[in-house]
C-alpha positions, 0 to 999 in steps of 0.5 A: 440155113433156114430149112434146118430150123424147120426140122426138129430131131428126136433129141430136140423133142425129148429136150422140149418134152423134159423141159415141159415136164419140169415146168408144168409137172406130171399132173398138169401136162396131160391135161394141157396135151388133152386140151391141145388135142381137142383144139386141133380136132375142133379146128380140123372139124371147123375146116372140114364143115365149110367145104362140105357146106359149099359142096352141098350148096353147089349140088343143090344149085345144080339140081335146081338148074337141072330141074329148070332146064327139064321143065323148059324142055317139057313145055 
């Protein structure tokens, strides 16, 4: 029964969209959706940047370790 709550069909989406149009009007709704899209985009970017930073830091640490081992081998 709880899994049925997670799935929204086409009819329900149209009903929600119609209610939103009635509540907020034709001019305000596109602005709200644009703001929502920009928020999602910045969230995705924010989630991606820490991963890239962590990968870059790991790569720099490994490079430093390799250089240290090469220096110790040549001595």
